[in-house]
N, C-alpha and C positions, 0 to 999 in steps of 0.2 A: 679810243674803248668807249666800244658800246653799250648802253644803258641796258639794264633788263626789262621788259615788257611784261604784266602779268596779267594775263586775258578774262575775264570773267564767261566762267564752263555756262552760262545759264542768255547772257543777249550776247556773248561775243566781245563785251568794251572794253579796250585798255586802261591799262594805268602806270604808271611808273615806279610809282611809289606804291609798296608792299601795304601800310596801312591801308592807305587807300582803296587800297583796292579789298583787303577783310571787311571794309564799312560797306561795300556798294555790295560784296556780297551776300553779308548777310541779310541790305534789305531785299538784294534782289532772289533770293533763294524764296523769300516769302511770294513776291509778286507772282513768281511763275510754277508754285507748285500744282499738283495735279488737283479737278474736286475733291475724289476721292481722299486723295493723302489729306485736306483737310477739314472731310465732313468725319475723316478716322482719328485727326487730332483735337477734333470738337468733342471725341463722344469717348475718348482719355481726359477729356480735361473733364468733362461733367462726374470723374469718376472720383474726385478729389474733391475730400470732405470739410464744409467748409467752417469758420470759426467756433462757428457755436456747434454746430456737430463735433467736431474735437474735442469741447471745454467737457457735452453730454460722457462721451466716450469715457475722457480723466475722472469723471465723475464714480461712471461703474464700475471704473480699478480701483480708482480709492476704495470705494468699499467693500469691492470681494475685496483687496491684501486685508484689510479691518479686520472684517471675519475670521480669515485665512488665521492675520495673526491670533483674535482670541483663542482660537481651533487647537494654534502652536502654542498659546500659554496654557490653558487647563488641560491639552495631553504632558506636558514636563509638569506640574502638579502633579498628575495622577502619580506618573513615573517615579516623581521623588520621595513622596510617598510610598509604594512601594518597594524601591529599595531600600529605606530605613533599616541599616543593620540592626539586628538584635540577636542576645547570645545566646548557642545552643542550647548551651547549662539549663538555662531562664524556660527556653520551648521545651523543653525534654519537660520540664516538672510542670509546665500551665500545658500539654496533654496530651500526657503518657504515663498512665496507673498500669505497672506491669498487674497478670495476674499471679505471679508469684513473687519470691523472694529469691535475690541471687543467687544466698547459700541452697536453692533446692533445689534453683533450679539445673546447680554446680551437679547437685546429688542423683537429676535425674540420667542425666549423659550415662549411655551405657554403650557397651561393645556386643557384638556377638560374634558365631563363627562363621562367619561371611567375612566383616573382618580381618579374620587372624585367617581367613585365605587368601588376603590380599598379602598378610602383612607376611606370608610363608612364600610367595609366589611374586611377590612387589619386595616394597619397602617399607620404610615407618612413614615416607610420605603421604604413597597412595598412600595408605591407612586410616592416617591421620585423617585426610581430603574424604575420602569416605564417611567412614563416623559421621564428621560433624556435619555433611552435607545429611546422613540418614536423622541426626538425631532431632534436626528442624524438618516443620511441616510446612514445605511450603505452600500450602493452601490454606495455616494460618495467621495469623491479621502479628505485625510485624508489635505491635501493643503488648504481645503477649506475655515477651519474653523481657528479660529484667537484664536488659546487653542491646546497647544499638549504637552503630556505626553506619556512617554520610560514603556519599559516590564522594563528595568533593574533600573527603580526608582521608589518605586510604592509614589506615593501620591502626588507627585512634577508634580507642573505645569508647562507648561510658558505661557505667554499671549501674542499676538502681542502689543504693547502700542501703542496706536489711537494716541498721541501729536507728539512721537520721530518719530513713526513708523518704530522701531525694538523691536524685540525680546526677553524680561526679564523674568526672572525668576516668577513667583507671591509669595507676598509676605501673612502671617495668616491672616491680616483684608482682603487681596482685595476675599480672600476664604471667610471671613464670610459672607464678601458682598455679593457673588453671592448665596450663600446660603439664605439669605435672597428675593436674588432675587426670586430663585425657589421658597423658601415659599411663596412671596406675588404671586403670578402666578395659584397658587396654591387658595391661600385665596380671589383671584376674580373669580378664578373660579364660588369656593362654593356662592358667593355672585348668579353670576347671575344666579346658577340654585334655592341655594334658592328664590328670587324674581318670576324664572317659576316656583315655586312650592309651594307658597305663601297662595293661596289659602289652595292646600290641606293639607299643615300644621298647617293653622287657625285652619280644620275640625275635624283633626284625630291625635288624641294625639301620633299615633303609629309614625304617620310623624313628630312632634314634638320633641320626644325623640329622635328618629333617628338623625334630626338636630342641637341637641342638643348635642347631644356624639360625630358627628360631626368635629361641630367647637370647642370643649372640647380636640378633638387629638391636633387638627390645630393651637389652639392656647397656649395646652402647652410646645413647643419646646423652645429646650432654641436655643440662639445663640452662646457661649458661644466657646471657639475653643477647648476646651475639649469635649463637647457634642457629645453625639450618633449623634443625628440629623446632625451636620454638619461630621461626619466621615462619614457614612451611608454615605447622598450625595459625596465627595472625592471616597470616591469605587467604586459609579455606575460610580459614571465620570469617573475615570483610565481605567474600566475595561470596559468602553464601548470606549472609546477611544486611549487607549494602541497603540504602535507600540513597532515593534522589532527593532531595529539598526541591530541585525548583518544581517538582512533580505535582509535590503537597503543598508548597504554599512560593510568593514570588517575592522575596527577597534575598537579599547577601546579608548572608549567613556570618556569624564571628563566631571562627571558635577558638 
């Protein structure tokens, strides 16, 4: 059986043992490299930083890391401070003083013939929505009203208590009472419209039927806490009055 021969690819010398061939080839490769290859290797090796240079680079990186760490620590302190929770009622009592009492505000709510036209042509929900939107001046400051609500908490309302002169959350009974007040304003407007058009109603079956249908729409309202009418009033009121706390102050609010 013939033995394997391992020739050197640079000088042609042959070796029987592979280990000897590998050792020779490594050394022979160095001797047989072209001048250009040796110049390129020298140029490339010159780019490797010295131990002293590496130490300087590490020092610079350590300094930059320390500066960045301090900045992150300061930012975290700022975030923790800004996200401190505060109580909404406390914030209202500290920052909001309405120009009128809650009772005065409720009495100022009015319904007009325009609202009645909506009731005649559509339904009570659209009427309530229109009434609420026309009774609040969008250009007026929110602080003018003794009732508040927020984007962050749907259909939760806060009122300025007339007796205690402080803010508190409205309860379910007070919201039902407010819905009755809104309803009574529409009813009063309908009564005035009836007086104004009594002759026409008496002389025209069409007008009489129209009035009867309208009064049925109005008087069929349910004032229970889970009624569709109350739900619509709360939604309309919230959509009209809601403010976004994040646009005012950078806190997490506690409701």
